[in-house]
MDTraj code that builds the backbone (N, CA, C; nanometers):
import mdtraj as md
import numpy as np

residues = "MET GLY PRO ILE PHE ALA ASP ARG THR ASP ALA GLY LEU ARG LEU LEU PRO PRO ILE LYS ALA ALA LEU ALA LYS GLY CYS ASP LEU VAL VAL ILE ALA LEU PRO ARG GLY GLY VAL PRO VAL ALA ARG VAL ILE ALA SER ALA LEU LYS ALA PRO LEU ASP VAL VAL LEU VAL ARG LYS VAL GLY LEU PRO GLY GLN PRO GLU LEU ALA VAL ALA ALA VAL THR ASN GLY GLN ALA PRO GLU ILE ARG ILE ASN HIS ASP VAL ALA ARG ILE ALA GLY LEU SER LYS ALA ASP ILE ALA GLN LEU ALA ALA PRO ALA ILE ALA GLU ILE ALA ARG ARG ARG ALA VAL TRP HIS GLY VAL ARG PRO MET VAL ALA VAL ALA GLY LYS THR VAL LEU VAL VAL ASP ASP GLY VAL ALA THR GLY ALA SER MET ARG ALA ALA LEU GLY TRP LEU ARG ARG GLN GLY ALA ASP ARG LEU ILE VAL ALA ILE PRO VAL ALA PRO ARG GLU VAL LEU THR GLN LEU ALA GLN ASP ALA ASP GLN VAL ILE CYS LEU ALA THR PRO SER PRO PHE HIS ALA VAL GLY ALA HIS PHE ALA ASP PHE PRO GLN ILE THR ASP ALA GLU VAL THR ASP ALA LEU ALA GLN LYS ASP GLY".split()
xyz = np.array([
    [4.4007, -6.8706, 2.1806],
    [4.5281, -6.8033, 2.2060],
    [4.6234, -6.8986, 2.2779],
    [4.7471, -6.9067, 2.2310],
    [4.8477, -6.9904, 2.2944],
    [4.9135, -6.9184, 2.4100],
    [5.0113, -6.9832, 2.4735],
    [5.0818, -6.9214, 2.5853],
    [5.1470, -6.7885, 2.5457],
    [5.1464, -6.6936, 2.6383],
    [5.2063, -6.5626, 2.6148],
    [5.3509, -6.5600, 2.6621],
    [5.3787, -6.6347, 2.7696],
    [5.5113, -6.6353, 2.8314],
    [5.5699, -6.7756, 2.8302],
    [5.7004, -6.7846, 2.8128],
    [5.7655, -6.9150, 2.8153],
    [5.7602, -6.9739, 2.9560],
    [5.7953, -6.8927, 3.0545],
    [5.7948, -6.9365, 3.1941],
    [5.8014, -6.8123, 3.2827],
    [5.8153, -6.8313, 3.4126],
    [5.8152, -6.7171, 3.5037],
    [5.9400, -6.6301, 3.4864],
    [6.0523, -6.6903, 3.4528],
    [6.1734, -6.6120, 3.4278],
    [6.1541, -6.5199, 3.3082],
    [6.0963, -6.5729, 3.2030],
    [6.0660, -6.4929, 3.0847],
    [5.9754, -6.3754, 3.1219],
    [5.8751, -6.4016, 3.2051],
    [5.7842, -6.2947, 3.2469],
    [5.8587, -6.1866, 3.3231],
    [5.9476, -6.2263, 3.4129],
    [6.0241, -6.1285, 3.4889],
    [6.1120, -6.0419, 3.4006],
    [6.1780, -6.1049, 3.3047],
    [6.2641, -6.0300, 3.2131],
    [6.1839, -5.9305, 3.1292],
    [6.0657, -5.9722, 3.0889],
    [5.9830, -5.8843, 3.0056],
    [5.9181, -5.7712, 3.0861],
    [5.9067, -5.7901, 3.2162],
    [5.8538, -5.6839, 3.3019],
    [5.9579, -5.5752, 3.3296],
    [6.0853, -5.6089, 3.3163],
    [6.1906, -5.5152, 3.3546],
    [6.1844, -5.3793, 3.2831],
    [6.1690, -5.3729, 3.1493],
    [6.1692, -5.2409, 3.0845],
    [6.0611, -5.1463, 3.1367],
    [5.9330, -5.1896, 3.1461],
    [5.8342, -5.0946, 3.1987],
    [5.8559, -5.0618, 3.3460],
    [5.9114, -5.1558, 3.4226],
    [5.9413, -5.1267, 3.5633],
    [6.0483, -5.0188, 3.5729],
    [6.1559, -5.0338, 3.4964],
    [6.2641, -4.9342, 3.4996],
    [6.2112, -4.7962, 3.4599],
    [6.1201, -4.7928, 3.3649],
    [6.0633, -4.6656, 3.3213],
    [5.9774, -4.6016, 3.4300],
    [5.9187, -4.6846, 3.5167],
    [5.8286, -4.6340, 3.6207],
    [5.9005, -4.5864, 3.7457],
    [6.0239, -4.6305, 3.7665],
    [6.0943, -4.6005, 3.8904],
    [6.1595, -4.4624, 3.8860],
    [6.1421, -4.3889, 3.9951],
    [6.2101, -4.2606, 4.0073],
    [6.3590, -4.2848, 4.0274],
    [6.4422, -4.2000, 3.9685],
    [6.5864, -4.2171, 3.9790],
    [6.6304, -4.2086, 4.1261],
    [6.7063, -4.3088, 4.1678],
    [6.7593, -4.3081, 4.3027],
    [6.6610, -4.3457, 4.4113],
    [6.5445, -4.3994, 4.3749],
    [6.4453, -4.4334, 4.4762],
    [6.4953, -4.5498, 4.5629],
    [6.4492, -4.5531, 4.6856],
    [6.4836, -4.6603, 4.7802],
    [6.3847, -4.7742, 4.7555],
    [6.4306, -4.8780, 4.6864],
    [6.3407, -4.9806, 4.6334],
    [6.3489, -5.1109, 4.7107],
    [6.2323, -5.1711, 4.7324],
    [6.2203, -5.3070, 4.7856],
    [6.1290, -5.3841, 4.6911],
    [6.1645, -5.5087, 4.6618],
    [6.0799, -5.5953, 4.5790],
    [6.0121, -5.6969, 4.6706],
    [5.8798, -5.7013, 4.6653],
    [5.8010, -5.7923, 4.7477],
    [5.7219, -5.8854, 4.6567],
    [5.7388, -6.0157, 4.6777],
    [5.6692, -6.1154, 4.5963],
    [5.5519, -6.1746, 4.6723],
    [5.4489, -6.2145, 4.5987],
    [5.3430, -6.2980, 4.6536],
    [5.3812, -6.4426, 4.6244],
    [5.4030, -6.5212, 4.7303],
    [5.4443, -6.6599, 4.7073],
    [5.3233, -6.7477, 4.6777],
    [5.3522, -6.8637, 4.6192],
    [5.4879, -6.8999, 4.5853],
    [5.5222, -6.8530, 4.4438],
    [5.4215, -6.8509, 4.3553],
    [5.4481, -6.8293, 4.2131],
    [5.5131, -6.6977, 4.1782],
    [5.4922, -6.5943, 4.2607],
    [5.5521, -6.4656, 4.2308],
    [5.7002, -6.4583, 4.2595],
    [5.7513, -6.5541, 4.3361],
    [5.8916, -6.5461, 4.3798],
    [5.9907, -6.5557, 4.2640],
    [5.9812, -6.6545, 4.1739],
    [6.0795, -6.6580, 4.0644],
    [6.0698, -6.5385, 3.9709],
    [5.9512, -6.4830, 3.9528],
    [5.9372, -6.3608, 3.8728],
    [6.0094, -6.2458, 3.9421],
    [5.9845, -6.2328, 4.0724],
    [6.0426, -6.1228, 4.1490],
    [6.1931, -6.1365, 4.1647],
    [6.2434, -6.2608, 4.1728],
    [6.3875, -6.2812, 4.1890],
    [6.4632, -6.2259, 4.0684],
    [6.4104, -6.2479, 3.9495],
    [6.4719, -6.1945, 3.8276],
    [6.4779, -6.0419, 3.8355],
    [6.3672, -5.9833, 3.8770],
    [6.3566, -5.8370, 3.8823],
    [6.4478, -5.7801, 3.9904],
    [6.4447, -5.8387, 4.1093],
    [6.5270, -5.7891, 4.2197],
    [6.6757, -5.7980, 4.1871],
    [6.7163, -5.9074, 4.1237],
    [6.8569, -5.9235, 4.0867],
    [6.9004, -5.8173, 3.9871],
    [6.8153, -5.7929, 3.8863],
    [6.8506, -5.6947, 3.7836],
    [6.8562, -5.5534, 3.8401],
    [6.7691, -5.5239, 3.9365],
    [6.7621, -5.3884, 3.9928],
    [6.8485, -5.3723, 4.1164],
    [6.9157, -5.4828, 4.1577],
    [7.0005, -5.4811, 4.2774],
    [6.9231, -5.4320, 4.3997],
    [6.8046, -5.4898, 4.4160],
    [6.7149, -5.4511, 4.5253],
    [6.6897, -5.5704, 4.6174],
    [6.6652, -5.5467, 4.7452],
    [6.6308, -5.6570, 4.8353],
    [6.4971, -5.7199, 4.7981],
    [6.4880, -5.8501, 4.8242],
    [6.3672, -5.9266, 4.7922],
    [6.3097, -5.9873, 4.9196],
    [6.1783, -5.9814, 4.9320],
    [6.1102, -6.0486, 5.0416],
    [5.9721, -6.0898, 4.9924],
    [5.8981, -6.1563, 5.0803],
    [5.7626, -6.2000, 5.0458],
    [5.6636, -6.1422, 5.1453],
    [5.5413, -6.1211, 5.0996],
    [5.4300, -6.0911, 5.1883],
    [5.3402, -6.2142, 5.1857],
    [5.3041, -6.2624, 5.3024],
    [5.2287, -6.3872, 5.3126],
    [5.0798, -6.3574, 5.3125],
    [5.0125, -6.4028, 5.2072],
    [4.8699, -6.3783, 5.1909],
    [4.8005, -6.5095, 5.1584],
    [4.6892, -6.5336, 5.2244],
    [4.6093, -6.6525, 5.1943],
    [4.4632, -6.6111, 5.1779],
    [4.4038, -6.6565, 5.0695],
    [4.2629, -6.6300, 5.0457],
    [4.1773, -6.7200, 5.1340],
    [4.0650, -6.6670, 5.1822],
    [3.9680, -6.7459, 5.2578],
    [3.8434, -6.7581, 5.1701],
    [3.8213, -6.8776, 5.1158],
    [3.7098, -6.8980, 5.0239],
    [3.5821, -6.9355, 5.0952],
    [3.4714, -6.9152, 5.0257],
    [3.3421, -6.9562, 5.0789],
    [3.3312, -7.1085, 5.0813],
    [3.2652, -7.1650, 5.1811],
    [3.2405, -7.3095, 5.1812],
    [3.1637, -7.3502, 5.0558],
    [3.2158, -7.4459, 4.9827],
    [3.1527, -7.4913, 4.8593],
    [3.1887, -7.4075, 4.7388],
    [3.2464, -7.2890, 4.7609],
    [3.2904, -7.2009, 4.6521],
    [3.4279, -7.1458, 4.6873],
    [3.5294, -7.2315, 4.6924],
    [3.6605, -7.1892, 4.7427],
    [3.7273, -7.0806, 4.6610],
    [3.6873, -7.0634, 4.5334],
    [3.7488, -6.9594, 4.4516],
    [3.6900, -6.8210, 4.4786],
    [3.5769, -6.8146, 4.5498],
    [3.5147, -6.6866, 4.5835],
    [3.5632, -6.6440, 4.7210],
    [3.6434, -6.5385, 4.7246],
    [3.7075, -6.4975, 4.8496],
    [3.6115, -6.4175, 4.9364],
    [3.5907, -6.4664, 5.0579],
    [3.5139, -6.3903, 5.1564],
    [3.6075, -6.3079, 5.2435],
    [3.7349, -6.3427, 5.2411],
    [3.8353, -6.2683, 5.3180],
    [3.9738, -6.3072, 5.2686],
    [4.0728, -6.2359, 5.3183],
    [4.2130, -6.2709, 5.2935],
    [4.2895, -6.2476, 5.4230],
    [4.3835, -6.3363, 5.4487],
    [4.4676, -6.3254, 5.5677],
    [4.6063, -6.2803, 5.5236],
    [4.6588, -6.1783, 5.5906],
    [4.7880, -6.1224, 5.5543],
    [4.8843, -6.1334, 5.6705],
    [5.0143, -6.1461, 5.6373],
    [5.1126, -6.1802, 5.7400],
    [5.1303, -6.0750, 5.8479],
    [5.2258, -6.1017, 5.9331],
    [5.2472, -6.0256, 6.0544],
    [5.2490, -6.1238, 6.1700],
    [5.3056, -6.0850, 6.2794],
    [5.3084, -6.1746, 6.3943],
    [5.1666, -6.2062, 6.4414],
    [5.0765, -6.1091, 6.4249],
    [4.9339, -6.1336, 6.4488],
    [4.8646, -6.1136, 6.3141],
    [4.8441, -6.2212, 6.2367],
    [4.7910, -6.2069, 6.1006],
    [4.6595, -6.1289, 6.0971],
    [4.6481, -6.0442, 5.9961],
    [4.5294, -5.9613, 5.9798],
    [4.4303, -6.0298, 5.8855],
    [4.3020, -6.0199, 5.9188],
    [4.1965, -6.0732, 5.8331],
    [4.1241, -5.9554, 5.7688],
    [4.1295, -5.9497, 5.6358],
    [4.0585, -5.8442, 5.5621],
    [3.9345, -5.9077, 5.5006],
    [3.8179, -5.8618, 5.5433],
    [3.6905, -5.9232, 5.5039],
    [3.6347, -5.8546, 5.3790],
    [3.5865, -5.9354, 5.2860],
    [3.5091, -5.8848, 5.1728],
    [3.3650, -5.8743, 5.2212],
    [3.3259, -5.7573, 5.2666],
    [3.1981, -5.7418, 5.3364],
    [3.0788, -5.7696, 5.2457],
    [3.0916, -5.7389, 5.1164],
    [2.9807, -5.7669, 5.0246],
    [2.9540, -5.9170, 5.0164],
    [3.0605, -5.9959, 4.9996],
    [3.0461, -6.1414, 4.9918],
    [2.9971, -6.1974, 5.1252],
    [3.0541, -6.1470, 5.2350],
    [3.0138, -6.1957, 5.3675],
    [2.8661, -6.1693, 5.3933],
    [2.8186, -6.0528, 5.3548],
    [2.6778, -6.0180, 5.3771],
    [2.5856, -6.1078, 5.2949],
    [2.6207, -6.1282, 5.1692],
    [2.5373, -6.2133, 5.0827],
    [2.5347, -6.3564, 5.1338],
    [2.6488, -6.4020, 5.1856],
    [2.6578, -6.5401, 5.2353],
    [2.6043, -6.5548, 5.3770],
    [2.5744, -6.4428, 5.4425],
    [2.5215, -6.4485, 5.5780],
    [2.6240, -6.4929, 5.6807],
    [2.7497, -6.4539, 5.6611],
    [2.8571, -6.4957, 5.7510],
    [2.8928, -6.3840, 5.8479],
    [2.9033, -6.4189, 5.9755],
    [2.9436, -6.3236, 6.0780],
    [3.0956, -6.3171, 6.0869],
    [3.1464, -6.2220, 6.1646],
    [3.2908, -6.2143, 6.1862],
    [3.3431, -6.3420, 6.2513],
    [3.2640, -6.3983, 6.3416],
    [3.3048, -6.5234, 6.4072],
    [3.3120, -6.6374, 6.3063],
    [3.2158, -6.6416, 6.2139],
    [3.2168, -6.7450, 6.1097],
    [3.3432, -6.7328, 6.0242],
    [3.3760, -6.6098, 5.9870],
    [3.4910, -6.5876, 5.9000],
    [3.6202, -6.6200, 5.9740],
    [3.6271, -6.5852, 6.1025],
    [3.7457, -6.6185, 6.1813],
    [3.7681, -6.7693, 6.1848],
    [3.6584, -6.8449, 6.1938],
    [3.6703, -6.9909, 6.1932],
    [3.7165, -7.0413, 6.0573],
    [3.6619, -6.9845, 5.9507],
    [3.7033, -7.0241, 5.8158],
    [3.8495, -6.9876, 5.7905],
    [3.8962, -6.8799, 5.8541],
    [4.0324, -6.8317, 5.8302],
    [4.1378, -6.9096, 5.9077],
    [4.0976, -6.9915, 6.0026],
    [4.1938, -7.0614, 6.0886],
    [4.2974, -7.1424, 6.0097],
    [4.2567, -7.2218, 5.9085],
    [4.3585, -7.2956, 5.8316],
    [4.4561, -7.2034, 5.7590],
    [4.4079, -7.0897, 5.7077],
    [4.4960, -6.9952, 5.6388],
    [4.5967, -6.9351, 5.7358],
    [4.5520, -6.9046, 5.8570],
    [4.6425, -6.8493, 5.9581],
    [4.7503, -6.9514, 5.9942],
    [4.7095, -7.0771, 6.0071],
    [4.8065, -7.1826, 6.0390],
    [4.9089, -7.1996, 5.9270],
    [4.8636, -7.1908, 5.8011],
    [4.9555, -7.2058, 5.6880],
    [5.0519, -7.0876, 5.6796],
    [5.0033, -6.9675, 5.7103],
    [5.0915, -6.8512, 5.7112],
    [5.1996, -6.8677, 5.8171],
    [5.1614, -6.9166, 5.9352],
    [5.2598, -6.9381, 6.0422],
    [5.3643, -7.0405, 5.9987],
    [5.3198, -7.1460, 5.9289],
    [5.4141, -7.2481, 5.8812],
    [5.5098, -7.1891, 5.7788],
    [5.4550, -7.1140, 5.6852],
    [5.5394, -7.0563, 5.5807],
    [5.6378, -6.9555, 5.6390],
    [5.5935, -6.8748, 5.7355],
    [5.6835, -6.7777, 5.7960],
    [5.8008, -6.8496, 5.8618],
    [5.7718, -6.9590, 5.9320],
    [5.8781, -7.0335, 6.0001],
    [5.9760, -7.0945, 5.9004],
    [5.9227, -7.1468, 5.7877],
    [6.0081, -7.2118, 5.6877],
    [6.0900, -7.1093, 5.6097],
    [6.0290, -7.0005, 5.5694],
    [6.0936, -6.9063, 5.4785],
    [6.1738, -6.7980, 5.5488],
    [6.1233, -6.7515, 5.6614],
    [6.1906, -6.6423, 5.7306],
    [6.2727, -6.6888, 5.8499],
    [6.2296, -6.7956, 5.9143],
    [6.2965, -6.8365, 6.0372],
    [6.2877, -6.7238, 6.1385],
    [6.4009, -6.6830, 6.1903],
    [6.4017, -6.5729, 6.2867],
    [6.4324, -6.4389, 6.2200],
    [6.4563, -6.4398, 6.0891],
    [6.4893, -6.3158, 6.0175],
    [6.3656, -6.2272, 6.0028],
    [6.3738, -6.1009, 6.0404],
    [6.2580, -6.0123, 6.0228],
    [6.2364, -5.9809, 5.8757],
    [6.1160, -5.9418, 5.8436],
    [6.0852, -5.9020, 5.7065],
    [6.1606, -5.7738, 5.6722],
    [6.1981, -5.7598, 5.5466],
    [6.2617, -5.6370, 5.4992],
    [6.1688, -5.5188, 5.5256],
    [6.2220, -5.4116, 5.5810],
    [6.1415, -5.2942, 5.6126],
    [6.0934, -5.2257, 5.4847],
    [5.9679, -5.1833, 5.4847],
    [5.9120, -5.1165, 5.3669],
    [5.8735, -4.9710, 5.3952],
    [5.8766, -4.9301, 5.5194],
    [5.8342, -4.7944, 5.5548],
    [5.9185, -4.6903, 5.4824],
    [5.8482, -4.5967, 5.4178],
    [5.9143, -4.4879, 5.3481],
    [5.9775, -4.5248, 5.2158],
    [5.9558, -4.6470, 5.1684],
    [6.0234, -4.6933, 5.0471],
    [5.9262, -4.7112, 4.9305],
    [5.9835, -4.7184, 4.8106],
    [5.9079, -4.7604, 4.6929],
    [5.9047, -4.9124, 4.6943],
    [5.7858, -4.9688, 4.6913],
    [5.7704, -5.1136, 4.7017],
    [5.7103, -5.1670, 4.5719],
    [5.7861, -5.2546, 4.5079],
    [5.7423, -5.3196, 4.3849],
    [5.6809, -5.4537, 4.4236],
    [5.5531, -5.4702, 4.4015],
    [5.4803, -5.5896, 4.4457],
    [5.4562, -5.6782, 4.3232],
    [5.5107, -5.8004, 4.3280],
    [5.5188, -5.8848, 4.2086],
    [5.4466, -6.0174, 4.2316],
    [5.3715, -6.0603, 4.1313],
    [5.3151, -6.1955, 4.1292],
    [5.3287, -6.2482, 3.9871],
    [5.2993, -6.3783, 3.9692],
    [5.3104, -6.4357, 3.8346],
    [5.1830, -6.4155, 3.7531],
    [5.0869, -6.3456, 3.8092],
    [4.9616, -6.3168, 3.7426],
    [4.8535, -6.2976, 3.8468],
    [4.7447, -6.2358, 3.8057],
    [4.6332, -6.2098, 3.8958],
    [4.5052, -6.2541, 3.8270],
    [4.4212, -6.3261, 3.9015],
    [4.2931, -6.3689, 3.8465],
    [4.1792, -6.2856, 3.9043],
    [4.1598, -6.2915, 4.0364],
    [4.0518, -6.2144, 4.1005],
    [4.1033, -6.0869, 4.1656],
    [4.2295, -6.0846, 4.2031],
    [4.2867, -5.9668, 4.2674],
    [4.2722, -5.9635, 4.4181],
    [4.2030, -6.0615, 4.4776],
    [4.1768, -6.0578, 4.6219],
    [4.3056, -6.0623, 4.7034],
    [4.3953, -6.1537, 4.6704],
    [4.5200, -6.1655, 4.7465],
    [4.6095, -6.0445, 4.7248],
    [4.6183, -5.9965, 4.6017],
    [4.7022, -5.8809, 4.5738],
    [4.6509, -5.7575, 4.6467],
    [4.5206, -5.7353, 4.6482],
    [4.4657, -5.6179, 4.7155],
    [4.4879, -5.6257, 4.8659],
    [4.4783, -5.7461, 4.9217],
    [4.5061, -5.7628, 5.0645],
    [4.6515, -5.7313, 5.0940],
    [4.7416, -5.7784, 5.0068],
    [4.8837, -5.7511, 5.0254],
    [4.9128, -5.6014, 5.0161],
    [4.8528, -5.5343, 4.9199],
    [4.8740, -5.3910, 4.9036],
    [4.8263, -5.3134, 5.0257],
    [4.7113, -5.3515, 5.0777],
    [4.6588, -5.2842, 5.1956],
    [4.7512, -5.3010, 5.3150],
    [4.8039, -5.4225, 5.3310],
    [4.8939, -5.4489, 5.4432],
    [5.0237, -5.3698, 5.4289],
    [5.0789, -5.3676, 5.3081],
    [5.2034, -5.2944, 5.2843],
    [5.1841, -5.1441, 5.3049],
    [5.0694, -5.0930, 5.2651],
    [5.0405, -4.9510, 5.2866],
    [5.0353, -4.9205, 5.4357],
    [4.9761, -5.0106, 5.5122],
    [4.9680, -4.9897, 5.6568],
    [5.1044, -5.0008, 5.7244],
    [5.1995, -5.0663, 5.6572],
    [5.3357, -5.0731, 5.7115],
    [5.4175, -4.9497, 5.6773],
    [5.3566, -4.8563, 5.6044],
    [5.4237, -4.7294, 5.5772],
    [5.4914, -4.7181, 5.4428],
    [5.4628, -4.8106, 5.3492],
    [5.5217, -4.8005, 5.2148],
    [5.4881, -4.6640, 5.1543],
    [5.5883, -4.6005, 5.0951],
    [5.5690, -4.4667, 5.0389],
    [5.4996, -4.4727, 4.9031],
    [5.5425, -4.5673, 4.8189],
    [5.4841, -4.5823, 4.6854],
    [5.4721, -4.7294, 4.6538],
    [5.3551, -4.7707, 4.6072],
    [5.3295, -4.9104, 4.5743],
    [5.3116, -4.9247, 4.4236],
    [5.3945, -5.0097, 4.3635],
    [5.3844, -5.0385, 4.2203],
    [5.3585, -5.1874, 4.2041],
    [5.2489, -5.2223, 4.1412],
    [5.2178, -5.3620, 4.1105],
    [5.2811, -5.3968, 3.9766],
    [5.3493, -5.5115, 3.9708],
    [5.4093, -5.5585, 3.8453],
    [5.3693, -5.7034, 3.8241],
    [5.2876, -5.7284, 3.7231],
    [5.2365, -5.8622, 3.6954],
    [5.2396, -5.8884, 3.5451],
    [5.2615, -6.0137, 3.5066],
    [5.2636, -6.0441, 3.3633],
    [5.1253, -6.0405, 3.2991],
    [5.0236, -6.0912, 3.3708],
    [4.8944, -6.1113, 3.3064],
    [4.7816, -6.0991, 3.4076],
    [4.6680, -6.0435, 3.3622],
    [4.5507, -6.0274, 3.4474],
    [4.4314, -5.9888, 3.3612],
    [4.3088, -6.0107, 3.4099],
    [4.1921, -5.9585, 3.3388],
    [4.1911, -5.8058, 3.3455],
    [4.1455, -5.7432, 3.2412],
    [4.1469, -5.5967, 3.2359],
    [4.0671, -5.5349, 3.3504],
    [3.9524, -5.5938, 3.3838],
    [3.8691, -5.5343, 3.4878],
    [3.9352, -5.5393, 3.6251],
    [4.0214, -5.6375, 3.6478],
    [4.0909, -5.6473, 3.7763],
    [4.1940, -5.5359, 3.7900],
    [4.2538, -5.4949, 3.6799],
    [4.3521, -5.3870, 3.6858],
    [4.2884, -5.2585, 3.7381],
    [4.1640, -5.2345, 3.7028],
    [4.0921, -5.1164, 3.7525],
    [4.0795, -5.1225, 3.9035],
    [4.0523, -5.2415, 3.9572],
    [4.0413, -5.2576, 4.1017],
    [4.1768, -5.2369, 4.1694],
    [4.2827, -5.2938, 4.1117],
    [4.4156, -5.2803, 4.1718],
    [4.4613, -5.1348, 4.1741],
    [4.4190, -5.0577, 4.0750],
    [4.4584, -4.9173, 4.0677],
    [4.4033, -4.8365, 4.1850],
    [4.3020, -4.8892, 4.2533],
    [4.2482, -4.8208, 4.3711],
    [4.3403, -4.8354, 4.4921],
    [4.4262, -4.9379, 4.4907],
    [4.5120, -4.9666, 4.6056],
    [4.6594, -4.9376, 4.5790],
    [4.6992, -4.9322, 4.4529],
    [4.8391, -4.9098, 4.4170],
    [4.8555, -4.7726, 4.3540],
    [4.9781, -4.7204, 4.3582],
    [5.0065, -4.5929, 4.2917],
    [5.0244, -4.6117, 4.1416],
    [5.0669, -4.7326, 4.1017],
    [5.0824, -4.7626, 3.9599],
    [5.0700, -4.9130, 3.9402],
    [5.0100, -4.9527, 3.8293],
    [4.9953, -5.0944, 3.7960],
    [5.0596, -5.1189, 3.6603],
    [5.1534, -5.2131, 3.6575],
    [5.2192, -5.2542, 3.5334],
    [5.1739, -5.3959, 3.5024],
    [5.1137, -5.4141, 3.3870],
    [5.0676, -5.5469, 3.3444],
    [5.0942, -5.5603, 3.1954],
    [5.1558, -5.6718, 3.1561],
    [5.1974, -5.6895, 3.0170],
    [5.0863, -5.7370, 2.9254],
    [4.9912, -5.8138, 2.9788],
    [4.8896, -5.8731, 2.8925],
    [4.7558, -5.8827, 2.9652],
    [4.6483, -5.8536, 2.8927],
    [4.5121, -5.8659, 2.9460],
    [4.4276, -5.9471, 2.8477],
    [4.4560, -6.0760, 2.8353],
    [4.3838, -6.1565, 2.7365],
    [4.2357, -6.1695, 2.7691],
    [4.1567, -6.1806, 2.6650],
    [4.0130, -6.2018, 2.6811],
    [3.9669, -6.3054, 2.5780],
    [3.9055, -6.4150, 2.6240],
    [3.8722, -6.4434, 2.7635],
    [3.9975, -6.4756, 2.8452],
    [3.9878, -6.4469, 2.9761],
    [4.0986, -6.4757, 3.0657],
    [4.0786, -6.6135, 3.1265],
    [4.1795, -6.6980, 3.1121],
    [4.1747, -6.8309, 3.1731],
    [4.2580, -6.8284, 3.3010],
    [4.2787, -6.9396, 3.3620],
    [4.3652, -6.9461, 3.4791],
    [4.5018, -6.8894, 3.4446],
    [4.5687, -6.8301, 3.5435],
    [4.6987, -6.7670, 3.5196],
    [4.7940, -6.8617, 3.4475],
    [4.8017, -6.9866, 3.4922],
    [4.8945, -7.0824, 3.4341],
    [4.8709, -7.1132, 3.2879],
    [4.7488, -7.0886, 3.2406],
    [4.7179, -7.1170, 3.0999],
    [4.7928, -7.0250, 3.0052],
    [4.8456, -6.9154, 3.0564],
    [4.9146, -6.8183, 2.9716],
    [5.0668, -6.8349, 2.9741],
    [5.1125, -6.9469, 3.0350],
    [5.2540, -6.9814, 3.0394],
    [5.2755, -7.1180, 2.9739],
    [5.3818, -7.1301, 2.8943],
    [5.4134, -7.2601, 2.8349],
    [5.4635, -7.3575, 2.9414],
    [5.5388, -7.3046, 3.0374],
    [5.5935, -7.3868, 3.1460],
    [5.5556, -7.3199, 3.2777],
    [5.4761, -7.3904, 3.3598],
    [5.4209, -7.3290, 3.4807],
    [5.4202, -7.4310, 3.5951],
    [5.5391, -7.4734, 3.6390],
    [5.5453, -7.5744, 3.7453],
    [5.5074, -7.5164, 3.8809],
    [5.4685, -7.6051, 3.9731],
    [5.4475, -7.5635, 4.1104],
    [5.5817, -7.5225, 4.1718],
    [5.5812, -7.4153, 4.2489],
    [5.7024, -7.3692, 4.3166],
    [5.7059, -7.4305, 4.4566],
    [5.8196, -7.4838, 4.4952],
    [5.8314, -7.5524, 4.6234],
    [5.8753, -7.4563, 4.7336],
    [5.8561, -7.5000, 4.8580],
    [5.9064, -7.4229, 4.9719],
    [6.0567, -7.4012, 4.9600],
    [6.1288, -7.5041, 4.9160],
    [6.2744, -7.4946, 4.9049],
    [6.3150, -7.3874, 4.8045],
    [6.2430, -7.3764, 4.6938],
    [6.2762, -7.2752, 4.5935],
    [6.2550, -7.1345, 4.6494],
    [6.1485, -7.1162, 4.7284],
    [6.1247, -6.9862, 4.7910],
    [6.2355, -6.9553, 4.8906],
    [6.2698, -7.0524, 4.9741],
    [6.3758, -7.0345, 5.0734],
    [6.5072, -6.9983, 5.0062],
    [6.5404, -7.0677, 4.8976],
    [6.6658, -7.0411, 4.8251],
    [6.6668, -6.9002, 4.7674],
    [6.5532, -6.8579, 4.7100],
    [6.5457, -6.7255, 4.6503],
    [6.5641, -6.6166, 4.7555],
    [6.5034, -6.6348, 4.8721],
    [6.5155, -6.5352, 4.9785],
    [6.6535, -6.5351, 5.0419],
    [6.7224, -6.6478, 5.0327],
    [6.8562, -6.6593, 5.0932],
    [6.9635, -6.5962, 5.0071],
    [6.9340, -6.5735, 4.8788],
    [7.0348, -6.5122, 4.7917],
    [7.0641, -6.3713, 4.8395],
    [7.1886, -6.3306, 4.8259],
    [7.2296, -6.1980, 4.8711],
    [7.1490, -6.0928, 4.8004],
    [7.0922, -5.9995, 4.8789],
    [7.0134, -5.8902, 4.8221],
    [7.0958, -5.8133, 4.7202],
    [7.0338, -5.7962, 4.6005],
    [7.1044, -5.7232, 4.4952],
    [7.2128, -5.8043, 4.4351],
])
top = md.Topology()
chain = top.add_chain()
for i, resn in enumerate(residues, 1):
    res = top.add_residue(resn, chain, resSeq=i)
    for name in ("N", "CA", "C"):
        top.add_atom(name, md.element.get_by_symbol(name[0]), res)
traj = md.Trajectory(xyz[None], top)
């Protein structure tokens, strides 16, 4: 199977029709991206819907020697939260102290990104709002589920996941944390997210900063 999407802008444009169909008329909407790759997808959507855009800072904490297997995820906030995958931690024999040590680099990176992208500006409030959570694709779902949990704890009224591509089995997991999941493609076999895009460059800090600096709506 060849690429499904031309680039992240194409993915955002193609997500718009099902997103518009899912939104209640007149809802108070916020668009939240998972950086960095979700930002250009979300910027297209936020601009079209005239909604404010922000990011939720999430970093996966991988097992030593198996970095793609998430034992935890760190989510933003002035005091970053660590969400532990207890099944993985138990099998690996890792204590909370072990995981806290493994999470230290992720916490430091979140602090750096918050300073670069937000500066002194507070995050857009999500309490009581419909929150559209956007990424450029999902492979394992660990970061997205951590983000959804954090947003729910901040008081989001309705959580809608909007992603271009993901494995079908991951969508079932995301449905446990979101009120609705919109996904355009579930290829099988599923390769890395970038394999389903013709153009999939790395997104820079500057591009994220520029996207967040654009006038909301």
